[in-house]
Each structure stands twice: as C-alpha cells, then as structure tokens.
N, C-alpha and C positions, 0 to 999 in steps of 0.2 A: 512134496517138491517146494511148495511155497515156504513151508516151515524151514526147510533146509537152507534155502536162499536167504531168509531173514537171519538165520543163526550164523551163516558165513559172513553176511554183511556186518552184524553185530561184532563178530570176533575180529574182523578186519579193522573196524573203527575203534575198538577197545584200546589198542596201544596209543593211538592218536589222542584220545581223551585222557589217558594217564599222563602222557607227555605234557599236555596243555595244563593239567592240574598241577603237575610238579613245577612247571614254570612259574606259577603264582603262589606256590607254597614258600613260606619264609619261616625260619625259626624266630624265636622272640627277639634275639639280637638283630637279625636281618630286618625284621618287621620294623623296628624303631628306625633304623638307617633308611629303609624304604619309604617310610611315612615322613621323614624329615624333609624330604624333597618335594612334597606334595603340599600345596597351599591353595588349591583351586577353590575350596569352599569359602574361606575367608576373602580371597581375592574376588569372588563373585559379588559380594556385598560391599566391599571397600569403595567401589566407584559411586554407589548409591550414597554412601556416607559422605564422601567427598562433595557430591552434588548438593545434598541438603546443607552441609556445612557452609559451602559457598553462598547458598541462598540466605541462610540465617545470618551470617556475618554481614552480607550485603544489606539485609533488612535493617539490622542494628545501625548500620552506617547511614542508610538512606532516610530513615524516619526522622523528621525534624524534632528537635529536643522538646519543643512545646506540645507535641503529640505523644510523647512517651507516657503521659498520664492518661491518654485516651483509652476508653473501654466502651464498646458498643452498648452494653447494658450493665447495670450495677452488679449483677451476679457473676460477672467474669473478671479475669484478670486484666490489668492494664497492659498496654503494649510493653512497657518497661518490665513489668512483672513476668510476662512471658519470656522475655529475653533472659531475665535473671533465672527463671525456672529451668529453661533449657540449659543454660550455662552450668548451673549446679547439678543438673541431671547427668551431664557427661561424666562427672566424677562417680556418681552413683553406678551408672551402667558400666562404664569402662573399668573403673576400679574393681568392681565385683568380677567382671570378665577376666581380668588379668590377675586378680588376687592382690592388687595394689591398693592404693588409697581411694576409699569410696566417699570421702568427705571432702567438699571444696574448702578452700582456706577460709571462706566466709559464706554467709547466706547471701548469695548474689540476688536473690529475689527481693531483698530489702534495699538494694541500691536504688537510687532515684535519678542519678545524673546519666545523660547519654554517654559521656566519655567513660565513666566508670562501668556502665553496662556493655559498651562496645569492648572494652578491655576484658571484661569478665567472660563474655562469650568467646572471644579468641582464646582465652586461657582454658576454658572448659574443653574446647575442641582440641587444643594442643594436648590435654590430658588424655586424649583418646588415640593418639597416633600409635602408641605401642600396641594397643588392643587390636587395632585393624592391620597390624603387621604380624600377628602371631601366626604361627604355622598350624596346619590343620590338626596335627596330633594333639596339641594343647587345646585347640578350639573344640575338639570333640570330647574333652573331659567333662564329666557332669559336676555341677555345682548347685547350691541352693540359692534361689533369688526370688524375692517376694513370696516366700512360702511354698515355692514350686521347685521341682527338680528339672533342670534342663542343661543343655551343654553350654560352654562358653559362647559358641557360635550363636546359639539361641539368644543369649543376652545381647550380643552385638546386633543381631537382627531386630530384637525388641527395641534397642536404641534407635536404629534407623527409622523404625516405624513411628516411634514416639517423636523424633525430630520432624518427620514429615507431618504428623498430625498438628504439631504446633506451628509449623510454617503455614499450613492451611489456615489456621486461626489468624495469623498475621496478614495474609492475603485479604481477608475480610476487612481488617483494620485499614489496610492501605486503600482499598477500593472505596470504603465508606468515606475516606477523606480525599478522594480524587487523585490518589497517587498510584502509578503503575507499579506493581510489585516486581522484584528482581527477575523472577522466572518468566515474566511476560515482556521484559525489556529484550531487545536485540543484543547479540553479542556475548551472551552468557552461556 
C-alpha cells in the first residue's frame, strides 16, 4: 500500500516537474535574448568598484604634494608611485576584461607631480567604465589573464581586490603622516 501511495504521488507530481522544466528551457536564440537582460553578477561588484574608485581619487587629491614622495620604508613604493601604479593597472585589468586597450597612454607610475597623478588616476578609472557596465553574458566568457583562465567577471573582481589592496597601503601612508584617510572621514 505504501508503495502504491508513493507511486501515485510521483505520477501526480511528474507533470508539474515537466512544466517547470519547460518553463526554463530555451533554445540557443532564446538563451541569448534571455541572458541579455541579466546583469546581476557585474552589477553586484560595480558598487564596490565605485566605492574604491572614490576613495583612491580622494586619496590622490587629499595627500599634500610634498608627501607624494613619502614611503614608510625603502622597500615599498612612494605614495605617488602607488597612485600611478593603480592608474596604469586600470587599463590592464579593464582592457583585458573588455578586450580593449590594456596599455595606458604612458607609464603613470613614473609621473612625479600631484596634478599629473590626480589626472592619471581619474583617466585610469574612466577607462574602466565600459567594463563595469558589461552584461553578464559577456562577463561569463572565459579569457586568459596573467597565465590563468577565468571569466571576464573574475578579472573585474580581481581589479576591485587589487584596488582595495592598494587603498589599504595608502591608509598607512596617511596615518603615518597624521592625516585621516578618505574612508575614515565623514560624509563619504
């Protein structure tokens, strides 16, 4: 009797399961159209990119020019070199993620003036706007980056973590010089 009851229950649920499966089945043309309207993955990390972008640009603007050559120890980059490195890296990460230009117009890490580096970091982040606006279908395509295979989304996420890593460096530079870093100031 128990076996009969389970069989009847299974048979009763079978059409519902088939209907649910059919609802989510798409042919290849429909799948492309279906995915075009989904951008949740990229949009999940875009706000983190926007946040760190704001902090890094604010950092470049906040640090006095005379401290752009500051470094806590001889083994690490100066404040200005970190700003230049992050500016150049935006082209590398976002250019690879979009299939666009992966080289900055110049080596921003070699710039020494505050005005030049503030402009460079703004240009670098501007070069990433297209990347953080891509749809998920493109974001899920696999590419080669730093000798590894990953999705374009993986490269965008790598960029965000790289930016946060260097913002953390700059926080130390600010604190060592008695300056409150942008993320600790109110109103941001």
